[in-house]
C-alpha positions in Angstrom: 106.9 91.4 119.2 109.1 94.4 118.5 107.3 97.6 118.0 107.8 99.5 114.8 108.8 103.0 115.9 109.2 105.9 113.4 112.7 106.2 112.1 113.9 109.5 113.5 113.7 110.7 117.1 113.1 114.3 116.0 110.1 113.2 114.0 108.7 111.3 116.9 109.1 114.3 119.2 107.3 116.6 116.8 104.4 114.2 116.5 104.1 113.8 120.2 104.2 117.6 120.6 101.6 118.1 118.0 99.2 115.7 119.8 100.0 116.9 123.3 96.8 118.8 123.9 94.6 116.7 121.8 91.9 114.3 123.1 92.2 110.7 122.1 90.6 110.0 118.7 89.8 106.4 119.7 89.2 104.8 123.1 89.8 101.1 123.6 87.7 99.2 126.1 88.2 96.0 128.0 87.6 93.9 124.9 90.9 95.2 123.4 91.6 95.3 119.7 88.3 94.3 118.3 87.4 94.7 114.6 85.2 97.7 115.5 88.2 99.3 117.2 90.4 98.6 114.3 87.9 100.1 111.9 87.7 103.2 114.0 91.5 103.4 114.0 91.8 103.0 110.3 89.1 105.7 109.7 90.8 108.1 112.1 94.2 107.5 110.4 92.6 108.1 107.0 91.5 111.6 108.2 94.8 112.4 110.0 98.4 111.1 109.8 98.8 110.8 113.6 96.2 109.9 116.2 96.1 109.5 120.0 94.4 106.4 121.5 93.4 105.8 125.1 93.0 102.4 126.8 90.3 102.1 129.4 91.0 100.9 133.0 88.9 97.8 132.3 91.6 96.5 129.9 93.6 93.9 132.0 96.4 93.2 129.5 99.6 95.1 128.7 99.0 98.4 127.1 102.3 98.3 125.3 101.5 94.9 123.7 98.0 96.2 122.8 99.6 99.2 121.2 102.0 97.0 119.1 99.1 94.8 118.0 96.9 97.7 117.0 99.7 99.4 115.1 100.5 96.2 113.2 96.9 95.4 112.3 96.2 99.0 111.3 99.4 99.3 109.2 100.7 102.2 111.3 103.8 103.0 113.2 103.9 103.2 117.0 105.2 106.6 118.0 105.0 106.5 121.8 103.3 104.7 124.7 102.7 106.8 127.9 100.7 105.2 130.6 97.4 104.1 129.1 97.7 106.3 126.1 99.6 105.7 122.8 100.2 107.5 119.5 100.0 105.9 116.0 101.4 107.4 112.8 100.7 106.5 109.2 101.9 108.8 106.5 99.3 109.9 104.0 99.5 108.1 100.7 101.1 110.3 98.1 98.9 110.8 95.1 100.0 109.2 91.8 101.0 111.9 89.3 98.5 112.3 86.5 100.3 111.0 83.4 98.4 113.3 81.0 98.6 116.4 83.2 94.8 116.9 83.2 94.3 116.5 87.0 93.3 120.2 87.6 91.3 120.7 84.4 87.5 120.7 84.9 
């Protein structure tokens, strides 16, 4: 499995810098990428474009392989893997333009 990294190095660096002081939004336990974990990841990515995830010491597999799996199953891009922590990025969906131009009228 080849990880999908964001296209530009500069973009990756800025995402990493923005999340540097942040606590992980999702913690993954020894069970790995369960449906509950993926639901939490999707929810966190719907609130923010980029999130930090931490993998507990109880997880025995490869953190990089887990990061790739979570990114693929969540529809996100893998930005970086550092130790037992990794960062995912999923750009916010752009809103469809209102064809009648009545979006802000209430």
